[in-house]
C-alpha positions as CSV (number, residue, x, y, z in Angstrom):
1,M,-30.5,0.0,-64.7
2,T,-30.4,0.6,-60.6
3,S,-28.8,-1.8,-58.5
4,A,-29.6,-2.6,-55.3
5,T,-27.2,-1.6,-52.4
6,R,-26.6,-3.1,-49.5
7,R,-26.5,-1.0,-46.2
8,G,-25.5,-2.2,-42.7
9,H,-24.7,-5.5,-41.3
10,T,-26.3,-8.7,-41.0
11,L,-27.2,-10.2,-37.7
12,A,-24.7,-13.1,-38.4
13,E,-21.9,-10.6,-39.1
14,T,-22.7,-8.6,-36.0
15,M,-22.6,-11.6,-33.9
16,L,-19.3,-12.8,-35.2
17,V,-17.7,-9.5,-34.4
18,L,-19.2,-9.4,-30.8
19,A,-18.0,-13.1,-30.4
20,L,-14.5,-12.1,-31.5
21,S,-14.2,-9.2,-29.2
22,A,-15.4,-11.0,-26.3
23,V,-12.4,-13.9,-27.0
24,G,-9.9,-10.9,-27.3
25,L,-11.1,-9.2,-24.3
26,T,-11.0,-12.3,-22.2
27,L,-7.3,-12.9,-23.4
28,A,-6.3,-9.2,-22.8
29,L,-7.8,-8.5,-19.5
30,P,-5.3,-10.4,-17.0
31,Q,-2.5,-8.4,-18.9
32,L,-4.2,-5.1,-18.4
33,V,-5.1,-5.8,-14.4
34,A,-1.7,-7.0,-13.6
35,P,-0.1,-3.3,-14.0
36,L,-2.7,-1.9,-11.9
37,R,-2.1,-4.4,-9.0
38,R,1.6,-3.7,-9.3
39,A,0.9,0.0,-9.1
40,R,-1.4,-0.3,-6.0
41,V,1.2,-2.3,-4.2
42,D,4.1,0.0,-5.0
43,A,2.0,2.8,-3.8
44,T,1.2,1.5,-0.6
45,A,4.7,0.2,0.0
46,D,6.0,3.6,-0.9
47,A,3.7,5.7,1.5
48,L,4.3,3.3,4.4
49,R,8.1,3.6,3.8
50,A,7.8,7.3,3.6
51,A,5.8,7.7,6.5
52,L,8.3,5.6,8.5
53,Q,11.3,8.0,7.2
54,L,9.0,11.0,8.1
55,A,8.5,9.8,11.8
56,R,12.3,9.1,12.1
57,T,13.0,12.4,10.7
58,A,10.4,14.3,13.0
59,A,11.8,12.5,16.1
60,L,15.5,13.6,15.1
61,A,14.2,17.3,14.6
62,R,11.9,17.5,17.6
63,G,14.1,15.6,20.0
64,S,11.1,13.7,21.2
65,P,9.6,10.4,20.2
66,V,7.3,10.2,17.2
67,R,5.0,7.0,16.5
68,V,3.7,5.4,13.4
69,C,0.7,3.4,14.1
70,A,-2.3,1.9,12.4
71,S,-5.4,4.1,12.5
72,A,-9.0,3.6,11.5
73,D,-10.1,7.3,12.1
74,G,-6.9,9.2,11.4
75,R,-6.7,10.6,14.9
76,R,-5.6,7.9,17.2
77,C,-3.7,4.6,17.2
78,A,-6.5,1.9,16.8
79,G,-7.6,-0.2,14.0
80,G,-5.7,-2.3,11.5
81,W,-2.8,-1.4,9.0
82,E,-5.1,-2.2,6.1
83,Q,-7.4,0.8,7.0
84,G,-4.3,3.4,7.1
85,W,-1.9,4.9,9.4
86,I,-0.7,8.0,11.3
87,V,2.6,9.7,12.2
88,L,1.7,11.2,15.6
89,P,4.4,13.3,17.8
90,Q,4.1,13.4,21.5
91,P,0.8,14.7,22.7
92,P,-0.5,17.5,22.6
93,S,0.8,17.8,18.8
94,P,-1.6,16.9,15.9
95,A,-0.7,14.1,13.6
96,L,2.1,15.0,11.0
97,L,0.4,12.6,8.5
98,V,-2.8,10.7,7.9
99,Q,-2.6,8.0,5.5
100,R,-5.5,5.9,4.0
101,A,-4.4,2.5,2.7
102,P,-6.0,1.7,-0.8
103,A,-8.6,-1.0,-1.1
104,R,-7.9,-4.4,-2.3
105,V,-4.3,-4.3,-0.7
106,T,-3.5,-6.4,2.5
107,L,-1.1,-5.2,4.7
108,R,0.5,-7.1,7.5
109,A,3.1,-6.0,10.2
110,T,5.3,-8.8,12.1
111,H,4.6,-8.9,15.6
112,A,7.1,-6.7,16.8
113,L,5.4,-4.0,14.6
114,A,2.0,-4.8,15.0
115,D,1.0,-2.2,17.5
116,G,3.0,0.5,15.7
117,V,6.7,1.9,15.4
118,R,8.4,4.4,17.9
119,F,11.4,6.4,17.1
120,T,13.2,7.9,19.5
121,A,14.8,11.1,19.6
122,E,17.9,9.8,18.5
123,G,16.4,8.0,15.5
124,W,16.0,4.5,17.0
125,A,13.1,2.5,16.4
126,R,12.5,1.2,20.0
127,L,9.7,-0.2,22.1
128,D,8.2,1.8,25.0
129,D,10.3,-0.3,27.4
130,G,13.4,0.5,25.4
131,M,13.8,-2.8,23.5
132,L,14.8,-2.4,19.8
133,Q,12.1,-2.6,17.5
134,F,12.6,-4.2,13.9
135,G,10.6,-6.4,11.6
136,H,8.8,-5.7,8.2
137,F,5.4,-5.1,6.8
138,T,3.9,-7.2,3.9
139,V,1.8,-5.4,1.4
140,C,0.1,-7.8,-1.2
141,D,-2.4,-7.9,-3.7
142,G,-2.8,-11.2,-5.4
143,A,0.5,-12.6,-5.8
144,D,2.1,-9.1,-6.3
145,G,3.8,-8.0,-3.1
146,R,6.5,-5.9,-1.4
147,T,7.9,-5.8,2.1
148,V,8.9,-3.0,3.9
149,V,11.7,-3.7,6.0
150,L,12.4,-1.7,9.5
151,A,16.1,-2.5,10.2
152,P,17.3,-2.3,14.0
153,G,19.0,1.0,13.4
154,G,15.7,2.6,12.2
155,R,16.7,2.6,8.3
156,V,13.6,1.6,6.2
157,R,14.0,-0.1,2.7
158,V,11.5,-1.8,0.3
159,Q,11.9,-5.2,-1.2
160,P,10.0,-7.3,-3.9
161,W,7.9,-10.0,-2.1
162,R,6.1,-13.1,-3.5
163,C,2.5,-13.3,-1.9
164,A,1.0,-16.5,-1.3
């Protein structure tokens, strides 16, 4: 009077569970990736905003110009914004901040800011020839984006941006 007990699952049952899991993951994956993209964009925009504010504050405190510029090596102004940036006071002082930009984020500057931002001892953003400097940076990852706006007076703000 023993009855045979079944242990384990059949191949058909296992395949059905795997197929349903794959469909569920396919539907859920875009919803999991979007917050990561937004977080990457927000972090990059906030880091750039903080670097610009640090440079302005340092220029006011030191009484001498301070630059924020794209830097590939973290020591000098050379390279693209997507590689990172530095906050650089007048030589021979070392960099106040070296920031590497995260991967998969595009970072573009308007023409006036492409070569960097220079804050004067009074906190104004001005080019070497004395012209006012203003514009914006766009930070994008897919359609998610932010723009970091440098106003003519040297103030910085971050706004939502729709990337193409």
